[in-house]
C-alpha positions in Angstrom: -16.1 -12.0 0.7 -17.2 -11.6 4.1 -20.6 -13.4 4.0 -19.2 -16.7 2.7 -18.5 -18.1 5.9 -22.7 -17.1 6.7 -23.5 -19.7 7.1 -20.4 -24.9 6.0 -14.8 -36.0 2.2 -16.0 -36.1 5.2 -13.5 -38.0 8.2 -15.5 -40.1 10.5 -13.6 -42.8 13.5 -13.0 -46.0 11.3 -15.2 -48.0 13.5 -18.3 -46.0 12.7 -17.5 -45.4 8.8 -17.0 -48.7 8.8 -19.6 -50.1 11.1 -22.2 -47.4 8.4 -20.9 -48.8 5.0 -23.5 -51.2 5.3 -26.0 -49.2 5.5 -27.3 -48.5 1.6 -30.0 -46.3 0.5 -31.8 -48.7 -0.2 -31.9 -49.7 3.5 -33.4 -46.2 4.3 -35.6 -46.3 1.2 -38.7 -45.8 3.1 -37.2 -43.2 5.5 -39.2 -40.6 6.1 -38.1 -36.8 5.8 -39.0 -36.0 9.9 -37.0 -39.7 10.3 -33.4 -38.3 8.2 -33.6 -34.9 9.7 -33.5 -37.1 13.6 -31.2 -39.5 12.5 -28.8 -36.1 11.0 -29.3 -34.2 14.3 -28.2 -37.7 16.4 -25.0 -38.2 14.0 -24.2 -34.2 14.9 -24.1 -34.6 18.3 -28.0 -35.4 19.4 -30.9 -32.7 20.4 -30.2 -31.5 23.8 -27.0 -31.0 23.1 -27.5 -28.7 20.3 -30.3 -27.0 22.2 -27.6 -26.5 25.0 -24.9 -24.5 22.9 -25.4 -21.0 23.3 -22.8 -19.2 21.4 -20.0 -21.0 19.0 -16.3 -19.4 18.2 -14.3 -20.5 15.1 -11.3 -19.7 13.6 -8.8 -20.0 10.6 -8.1 -19.0 7.2 -10.4 -18.1 3.9 -8.8 -18.5 0.6 -9.4 -15.7 -1.7 -8.1 -14.1 -5.0 -6.4 -17.8 -6.2 -7.0 -20.9 -8.6 -5.4 -19.7 -11.2 -7.5 -20.4 -14.7 -6.1 -21.1 -18.4 -7.6 -20.5 -20.9 -10.4 -21.7 -22.5 -11.7 -22.8 -26.1 -15.1 -20.7 -26.8 -16.9 -22.0 -29.4 -19.5 -19.3 -31.0 -22.4 -20.3 -33.8 -20.7 -20.6 -37.3 -17.5 -19.6 -36.1 -14.3 -22.0 -35.0 -14.1 -22.2 -31.1 -11.5 -19.7 -30.0 -9.1 -19.8 -27.2 -10.1 -17.0 -24.8 -7.5 -15.8 -21.9 -9.1 -15.5 -18.9 -9.2 -12.9 -15.5 -5.3 -12.8 -14.4 -5.9 -14.2 -11.2 -3.0 -15.8 -8.4 -1.8 -19.3 -9.1 -2.0 -20.1 -4.8 -5.0 -18.4 -3.0 -4.3 -15.9 0.0 -5.1 -17.6 3.2 -7.4 -14.5 5.1 -6.9 -15.7 8.7 -10.8 -14.7 10.5 -12.8 -15.1 13.4 -16.5 -15.1 13.3 -18.4 -15.5 16.4 -22.2 -16.8 16.5 -24.4 -16.2 20.4 -27.7 -16.6 20.5 -30.5 -15.3 19.0 -28.7 -15.0 16.1 -26.2 -12.3 16.9 -23.0 -13.1 14.8 -19.3 -11.4 14.8 -17.0 -11.9 12.3 -13.1 -10.6 11.6 -11.3 -11.0 8.7 -7.4 -9.6 8.4 -5.8 -8.6 5.1 -2.9 -6.8 5.2 -2.4 -5.5 8.1 -6.2 -3.9 8.6 -8.9 -5.8 10.1 -12.3 -6.0 8.8 -15.6 -6.4 10.8 -18.9 -7.5 9.7 -21.6 -7.6 13.1 -25.6 -8.5 13.3 -27.3 -8.3 16.6 -30.3 -10.2 15.3 -31.8 -6.9 13.8 -28.9 -4.7 13.2 -26.0 -4.8 10.9 -22.4 -2.7 10.5 -19.3 -3.1 8.5 -16.3 -2.0 8.0 -13.9 -2.5 5.0 -10.3 -0.7 5.2 -9.6 -3.0 2.7 -11.5 -1.0 0.2 -10.2 2.3 1.6 -13.7 2.9 4.2 -12.0 3.6 7.1 -15.4 4.4 8.8 -18.3 1.8 10.3 -21.2 2.2 7.6 -24.8 0.5 8.5 -26.0 -2.8 6.4 -27.8 -1.9 3.4 -31.3 -3.3 3.3 -30.5 -6.1 1.5 -27.8 -6.6 3.3 -30.3 -7.0 6.9 -31.9 -9.2 4.1 -29.7 -11.7 3.6 -28.4 -11.6 7.4 -32.0 -11.9 8.8 -31.9 -15.0 6.4 -28.7 -16.5 7.3 -29.4 -19.7 9.5 -29.8 -20.1 13.3 -26.6 -21.1 15.5 -27.5 -25.0 15.2 -28.2 -25.3 11.2 -31.7 -25.3 9.6 -33.0 -29.0 11.1 -32.7 -28.3 14.6 -36.3 -27.6 15.6 -37.6 -27.3 11.9 -40.7 -27.1 13.0 -40.6 -24.8 15.6 -39.1 -22.5 13.4 -41.7 -22.8 11.0 -40.0 -24.9 8.2 -41.9 -27.7 6.4 -39.2 -30.4 5.5 -39.7 -32.9 2.4 -37.4 -35.3 0.7 -37.2 -35.0 -3.2 -35.5 -38.4 -3.0 -31.6 -40.0 -3.7 -28.6 -38.2 -5.2 -24.9 -38.9 -5.7 -23.0 -35.9 -4.2 -19.1 -36.5 -5.4 -20.1 -40.2 -5.7 -21.5 -40.2 -2.2 -25.1 -41.4 -1.9 -27.7 -38.6 -0.3 -30.5 -38.0 0.3 -31.8 -34.7 -1.1 -34.1 -32.4 1.5 -36.3 -29.8 0.5 -37.0 -26.8 3.1 -39.6 -24.5 2.8 -38.9 -21.5 5.2 -41.9 -20.1 7.4 -41.2 -16.7 5.2 -42.0 -19.2 2.3 -38.8 -19.6 0.0 -37.1 -22.9 -0.6 -33.7 -24.3 -0.4 -31.9 -28.0 -0.4 -29.5 -29.3 1.9 -28.2 -33.2 0.8 -27.3 -35.7 3.8 -25.3 -38.4 3.2 -27.5 -41.5 3.2 -24.5 -43.7 5.2 -23.5 -41.0 7.8 -26.6 -38.8 8.3 -24.4 -35.7 8.7 -24.4 -32.8 5.4 -23.0 -33.6 2.9 -23.7 -30.1 0.5 -26.4 -26.9 1.3 -27.8 -24.3 -1.7 -25.7 -21.2 -0.3 -27.3 -17.4 -0.8 -27.4 -16.9 -4.5 -24.8 -14.6 -5.7 -25.1 -11.7 -8.3 -22.2 -11.7 -10.7 -22.1 -10.2 -14.2 -25.8 -9.0 -13.8 -27.1 -12.5 -13.1 -27.8 -14.8 -10.4 -25.3 -17.2 -9.8 -26.7 -20.7 -7.9 -24.7 -21.3 -4.4 -23.7 -24.6 -3.1 -21.4 -25.2 0.1 -20.0 -28.1 0.6 -19.7 -29.8 4.2 -15.9 -31.5 4.6 -13.3 -33.2 7.3 -16.6 -33.4 10.2 -14.6 -33.9 13.7 -15.6 -34.3 16.7 -15.8 -30.7 19.3 -17.5 -31.5 22.6 -19.4 -34.3 21.1 -20.7 -31.8 18.3 -20.0 -32.9 14.8 -18.5 -30.0 13.2 -16.8 -29.6 9.5 -13.1 -28.3 9.3 -13.7 -27.7 5.5 -16.2 -25.5 3.5 -16.2 -25.2 -0.3 -18.3 -22.6 -1.9 -19.1 -23.2 -5.5 -20.8 -20.7 -7.8 -22.1 -22.4 -10.5 -22.6 -21.0 -14.1 -25.9 -19.8 -15.6 -26.9 -21.5 -18.8 -27.7 -19.2 -21.3 -29.2 -20.3 -24.7 -29.4 -16.8 -25.8 -26.0 -15.8 -25.4 -22.7 -16.6 -28.0 -20.5 -15.8 -25.0 -19.8 -19.3 -23.2 -19.8 -18.6 -19.1 -16.6 -19.0 -17.6 -16.1 -21.0 -14.4 -15.7 -20.0 -11.2 -13.1 -20.9 -8.8 -15.0 -22.8 -5.9 -13.5 -20.7 -2.2 -12.4 -23.0 0.9 -12.7 -22.2 4.5 -10.1 -24.3 6.7 -11.1 -23.9 10.5 -8.3 -24.2 12.5 -10.2 -23.7 16.0 -13.9 -23.7 17.6 -15.0 -23.0 21.1 -18.0 -24.6 22.3 -20.0 -21.7 24.8 -17.2 -20.0 24.8 -17.6 -16.4 27.3 -18.3 -13.7 25.1 -18.5 -9.4 25.5 -22.0 -8.3 24.7 -19.8 -5.6 22.7 -18.6 -7.6 20.3 -22.2 -7.7 19.1 -22.7 -3.9 19.0 -21.9 -1.4 16.7 -18.0 -1.6 16.0 -15.2 0.9 18.0 -13.4 1.8 15.0 -10.3 2.6 17.3 -10.4 -0.4 18.9 -11.0 -2.1 15.8 -7.4 -0.7 14.5 -5.6 -1.3 17.9 -6.4 -5.0 16.7 -3.9 -5.2 14.0 
């Protein structure tokens, strides 16, 4: 649940959106990947502005456990469609307060409030710890090897596009695609470790519309993950998305007789973002259980 943050409609000033409305994809059909990235960084606040960010603090609400689902007709080969009841979920998502702090180089701390307890997830750039009282695990545990690997893949504080060449990333343009009725540029990122991911850049605003998230393993299958960025707002001259919606995509399997059930989207809504807050160094060390318990 906590990893939905880790790593995120567009809301811009009317004058800016009007000026960009005539900026159609055909106008920029000849743009290179490097030029699109440069326009993206400028739209987000500028290269120097992001290089000056040493820490960030995000707080808001994380949706969990809602989006009630109904029965679905499932057609099996040689049989009539049959309605199948889906697992019961509450109609409305529970809104869990959270606080996420990030500091260079690659340090992250997340606090999540749940049923009067505080869950923690801390990564100092090399080591990680977690506290999961909602699972009745009230001792600090170290990250598993897989969790460390996933944490190491998380983007830097300024995202994957700022200073991408210095990070060892290669970027290519795969063409134009529609994302929620918006024209976007689909960029292919080949990371230093050889892994490939994609980012979709709005062709009018040049802000990120969608990115690929870390695949999620469900029912023994690796499911693709997409994260949509919405409701951009100005924070100290930086454009920050205040709504992040994560969608876990179904996996098509022609050999299976059972149609895979849709997975409800998960939404994070930010309420406050601080740029360059002063963060105590202890926030990114092994959590003190007594301190964590005292906070709820």
